C-alpha positions, 0 to 999 in steps of 0.5 A: 840646208833644211831646218830641224825644229824642236816643236814642243809643249812644256810647263812654265818651269820648262818640263815637257812631262811629269817624271814618268813621261805623262803629259796629259795635263796639257790637254785641257788647254787645247781649246777651239782657239788654240786648235784652230791655230795648230790646224792653220800653222802646224797641221802636220804636228797633229798625230794622224789619228787625231787629224782623222778624228777631227776630219782634217786628215787632208790638210797639207803639210805646211812646215815639215815633211819629216818627223824624228822622235825618241822611243818614249814618245813613240811608245805613247802611240804604240800603247794606243795601238798606233804604229805610225803616229805621223803617217802623213810624214816620213817617220824616224824613231831614235831607239837603241832598244827597238830592233825592228820597226812595227810599221813600214812607214817608221824607220828605226835609227839605232846608232848615230842618230846625229849622223842621220839628222845631219843627213836629213838636214842636207837633203833638198827640200822646202819643208823641214824636220820636226823634232817631236821629242823627247828630252834625251833625244833633244839633248843629244841633238841640241847642236843641230836644232835650228829653231824652237817652237815652245808651246808653254802651258800655264802650269808649273810641275816642279819636276819632270822631264826637262825640255833638254835632257843634257849636260850644261852648255849655253846655246843662244837663240833669238826670239822671233815671235810670241803668240798668246791665247785666251787660255793662257798658252804662249807659243814662242818661236826662236831661231838659233844664233849661229 
């Protein structure tokens, strides 16, 4: 069984974006030390156009071979003219409003995203599935999330998009590791308690 990992950036108070979906205020914290960590440990989580700009497009996937993201997350790439933001992965976009994929590398899942994720998790393979966002998709898939990798940036937003846009329910996770950086970023890894 492959793991579904929610690899997400958030504020100290648990928001992944402002109320309109903007997350650019996290970017100043992507300094050399932190970027070196991402390149070494999670290179496939860097978007293809970013990998190309950094000259690291040849880096092998270490943890994931598949990505699933919500429509709002995908629209951020489309707004930049990028139709396949993770061309180095199998890409799925959960969307009821996007009828047709604008790119042959991107599969749109309109109905039964939960069933699709369970199907992907049941595949054979050593690499897992990267849940890229957003809030509503993570809320819908919370019961399928096996691992959390939370990149906490040293900012407080007060309101915005929560990590999980879902109703109240308690899900327990065990802390596996914490990595701190000079810029104040913390990367915490949790495994679901089953």
